[in-house]
C-alpha positions as CSV (number, residue, x, y, z in Angstrom):
1,M,-2.6,17.1,5.1
2,A,0.4,16.0,3.3
3,R,0.1,15.8,-0.5
4,L,0.2,11.8,-1.2
5,P,3.6,10.9,-3.3
6,V,3.7,8.8,-6.4
7,V,4.3,5.5,-6.3
8,S,3.7,2.2,-8.0
9,G,2.0,-0.5,-7.0
10,R,5.1,-3.0,-6.0
11,E,6.3,0.4,-3.7
12,L,3.1,1.0,-2.0
13,V,3.7,-3.2,-1.4
14,N,7.2,-3.5,-0.2
15,A,6.2,-0.1,2.0
16,L,3.2,-2.5,3.3
17,R,5.5,-5.3,4.1
18,R,7.8,-3.1,6.6
19,L,4.8,-2.8,8.3
20,G,3.9,-6.6,9.1
21,Y,1.4,-7.3,5.9
22,E,2.5,-10.6,4.2
23,V,1.7,-11.7,0.4
24,A,-1.1,-13.7,0.4
25,R,-1.8,-14.2,-3.3
26,T,-1.1,-12.5,-7.0
27,K,-4.3,-12.7,-8.9
28,G,-3.7,-11.4,-12.6
29,S,-2.3,-7.8,-11.8
30,H,-3.3,-7.4,-8.1
31,V,-1.4,-8.7,-4.8
32,R,-3.6,-9.0,-2.0
33,L,-1.7,-8.4,1.6
34,V,-2.9,-9.5,5.1
35,C,-1.6,-9.0,8.3
36,P,-2.9,-10.0,11.6
37,G,-5.2,-7.4,13.4
38,R,-5.3,-5.2,10.5
39,P,-7.9,-5.7,7.5
40,S,-6.8,-7.5,4.3
41,L,-5.6,-5.6,0.9
42,T,-5.7,-5.2,-2.1
43,V,-3.2,-3.7,-4.0
44,P,-3.3,-3.0,-8.6
45,L,0.5,-3.6,-9.8
46,H,0.3,-0.3,-11.7
47,D,3.3,1.4,-12.7
48,E,1.7,4.6,-11.0
49,L,-1.6,4.2,-8.4
50,D,-4.2,6.8,-9.1
51,R,-4.9,9.2,-5.7
52,G,-7.9,8.1,-5.5
53,T,-6.7,4.4,-5.3
54,L,-3.6,5.2,-3.2
55,S,-5.9,7.4,-0.7
56,A,-7.9,4.7,-0.1
57,I,-5.6,1.3,0.4
58,L,-4.0,4.0,3.2
59,R,-7.5,4.9,4.9
60,Q,-8.1,1.0,4.9
61,A,-4.4,0.5,6.2
62,G,-5.1,3.1,8.5
63,I,-1.9,5.1,8.1
64,S,-1.2,8.8,7.0
65,A,0.7,9.7,4.2
66,E,3.5,11.2,6.0
67,R,4.1,7.7,7.5
68,L,4.0,6.3,3.8
69,R,7.0,8.7,2.7
70,E,9.1,7.1,5.6
71,L,8.2,3.7,4.8
72,L,9.1,4.4,1.6
73,A,12.5,6.3,2.6
74,R,14.0,2.8,4.3
C-alpha cells in the first residue's frame, strides 16, 4: 500500500471536487462535500491533515492513496 501524501484540507477538497464532489456547506473549519451516488464527506480545513483523518476520508470516498496522488497532480 502506498504511503499517504501530506495534504491540507483545502488541497483535499480541490482533489475531491475533481471527482465530482461539490461543496454543500462550510461550518467553522469544516467543509461538507456531496456527490450523487457517493457518500457525503466532511473535511476539516486544517493546514495539514492527520494520517488517520485522511485515511478515513479516503476510505469513505472509496479512493486509494495512488488515486489521490493522481488527483493532486492535476
